[in-house]
Residue, then its C-alpha position, 0 to 999 in steps of 0.5 A: m541521530v537515533e530516535p527512541i522509535g529507532i531503538f525499538t525498531l533495531l531491537l525488534g529487528f534483531y529479535c525477529l532475526t532469531r525467529g525467522y522470516p515469517t515473524t520478520v515479514q509480519s513485523f515489517i508490514v505492521l511497521t509500514l503504518l508508522g508514516s509519521a515516525a522517524a527512526l533516524t534523523f539526518g538534519g532535515s531528512s528522516v528514515p521511517p521505521a519500516h525503511l530501517f526494518l527493511l534491512f532486517l527483512t532482507v537479511a532474514g530472506l537471504r538467510a533462508g536457503e531457497l529464497p535468494a534464488v527465487a529473488l534473483a529469478a524475479f529480475r528476469f526479462g519480462r517479469p515485474a521486478f525487471w520492469l520495476t528495476c527499469l523504473v528505478v534506474y531511469g528514475a535515478i538517472s533522471a533525478y541527477f541529469s534532468p534538473r541540470l539538463f533542463a535547468g531554468m527551462s520550466y517552473i516547478i513546485p519543488l518537492g524538496a528544498s531548492d536553491y531558491p527561497s521557499t515561497g509556496g509557489t513555483v521556482p525555476l527548474g533545478p536540483v532539489s533535495s528530494n531528488l536523492t530521497q525519492t530515489i532511495y525510497l523508490a529503490a526501497d520499494l523495489l527491494c520490498f517487492v522482490t523480498i515479499t515476492a520471494v518470501c511469499s513463494t513459500p507457504s509459510g511466508f505466504r501465510a505470514t504476509l497475509n497475517g501481517l496485512v490483517a494485523y496492519a488493518v487491526v493496528n490501523v483501526m487502533f491508532a485511529a481510536l487512539d487519535l480520537a481518544t487522545n484528542a478528546t482527553g487532551t493527551e495528544g502528547l502520548l502519541q508524539f513518539v510516533r509523530n517525530a518525523q520532519y513533516t508538517f503535521h495536521d493532527s489537531d485540525t477540525v472541520n465544523g467541530m469534527k476531529r480530522i482522523v490522522g491515526s499514525w499519519p501526518e494528515a487526514s488525507a494520508f490516513a484515508g489513502m492508506t486505509l483504502g488499501a486495508f479496506g480493499f484487502t479485507g473487504s475482498l477476503w470477506i467476499c471470498g469467505r476467507r477469515t470472515r470473523r476478522t476481515g468482515p468487521l475490519a473492512l466495515c471499521s476501515f470503511a467507516l473511518i475513511i468516511l469519518s476522516t473528513s478527507s475529501t480523498g477518502l470520500i471520493a475514493a471510497p464509493i469507487c472502492l465499493l464498486l470495485l468490491y461489487l465487481t469482484a463479487v460479480l466476477r467470483c459469484g456462482v453456485g458452488p459452496q465457495s461462491q455463496r458469499s460473493t453471490a449473496v453480495v451480488l443479489l443483496a447489495p442492490p436492494i440494500v443500497l436502494a433501501l438506504f437511498l430511500l431512507v436518506v431521501l425520506q428523512e429530510n434532516l438526515s439527507r440535509s446533514l449528509y448533503d452538507y457533509v459531502d458539500l463541505l468536503v467535496l462539492s465546495k472543495s473545488t473553491s477552497s484555497s487547498a483545492l486551488e493550490r493543488g490545482s496549481w500543482n497539477a497545472a505546473a506538473l503538466q507544463n513540466f511534462v511538456d517543457s521536458v519533451g516528455l522525458g520528465v524533470g527528474l524523479g523527486t523534482a516536482r510536487t503534484s496532487s495526482f499520481p499519473l501527473a507525478l509519473l509524467s512530470n517527474v519521469g516522463i513517458p519512459g517512466a510511465v511505460f515502465f510502471l504500466l508494464f510493472a503493474m500489468t505483469a505483477l497484478r495478475p491473479r487467477l480470477s477463475a480459481r477458488t483456492f485459498e492462494s488465489d483468493v488472497r492474491l485477488a484481495a491483494l490486487n484489490g488492495c493495490l487498486a484501492l491505493l491507486i484510486g486514492s493516489l489518483v485523487a491525491g498522489p504527490t510523488v511517484d513513490l506509492g509507499l511500501l504497503f502498495f509493494v507489499l500487496a503487489g508482491l503478494c499478488a505477483s507471488r506463486p507459492v509452490a509445494r515443497t518436497g519432503e525427504i523420501p525415506l530409503l526403504p528396501l521395498r522387497g517382498a513383505a517389506l513392500e506390503k508393509a510399506a504400502q500399508a503404512r503409506l510410506v510414499p514420497r510426501v509433498i508438503s503443500s499449503k493447507r486450504q484455509t477457509 
């Protein structure tokens, strides 16, 4: 069944095809925000708008003359797409065979519907509905990564991807504001058109009277986890001095929303991401004009943090309020029913890894609460190795360079790391989401100069002198350095 948001997605896709792949990639990145929406529904399953729009992005890329060859070259041995393909293939094989090969030999927390009644606890190992859906999602991640890598090989595609990620951060803040505003005015129904997926929603939950911010996601944990990526990306761009009028306020708003979301995932991961940004500034600082902002961060951040710490310590009411907030969401969280439940998921996942002799119980079979355990329990050691090889080859920016492209790739790296930090705290599946692979594709890309047409001139005698004066030489169109 096609939902209203699905009709909008289809119309947007056909429009973008008339505008070319730069417009298409920007729209695709913004659509990855709609994590609680369903463009298509099939019984208990749904297709998010971004996954439907991925087809239009692929078609737009294939229509560009030079991009298909770049995409095919990405699958060569040793390249990131090769290792990600190995993960997808192994995941698909394990999704079908492992639950049947190890049937009844272990107990799982099923990610999807199984042959046993759903009790919220463990059931005997066997095939589940999410074996198919998670395989499709992981294949979509591969398609997204390859397409973005190919698109970003051109200067126009590289800038379009950057613009799309900045727009992602803007729209994410807007959805958070709408979430708070509709809750305060009792008009939550206005956002139901993007909350129609077959998920369990927690969009009305509160903690001590505070609204849990969910934005365009089903729950606060998902909102905080995905906002971490926007924070890491925009914060890094600001440190590098790129588009500071936009990236600085966006990074600040994203960080504030993570803290105020009442998500323990965000509260634990946000300080680690701040440390990541500070280390980025340390690696990038210097005496040159392009390193002034990062040098200022290195010198000023410690005294600012110390001043804030002293302010909190000296203000007893403020320190008590902050302690109560952290205690509620983190320190006392370990004794809550939610934490105990997630702990049981991880314990079961670790046992699944052992019972499957390190091969995994199959992609999409077991639910966990941490991405490393999701890897080990579902796809085992082979899948974990393939993912590590993918990450090691894809997330390699040139830290020593100070060009616009290298700074953007560095920001994409930090965005990926921020998402990974959040998934370490609460990552239920092997699928890290399309945003992660957009950032990974941007980080792995290498935009190249495009050679323009060379005019054929009879360079003889006076004509040679006129040509030299007119500077009629082979022209190379390269990406402009942006500040």
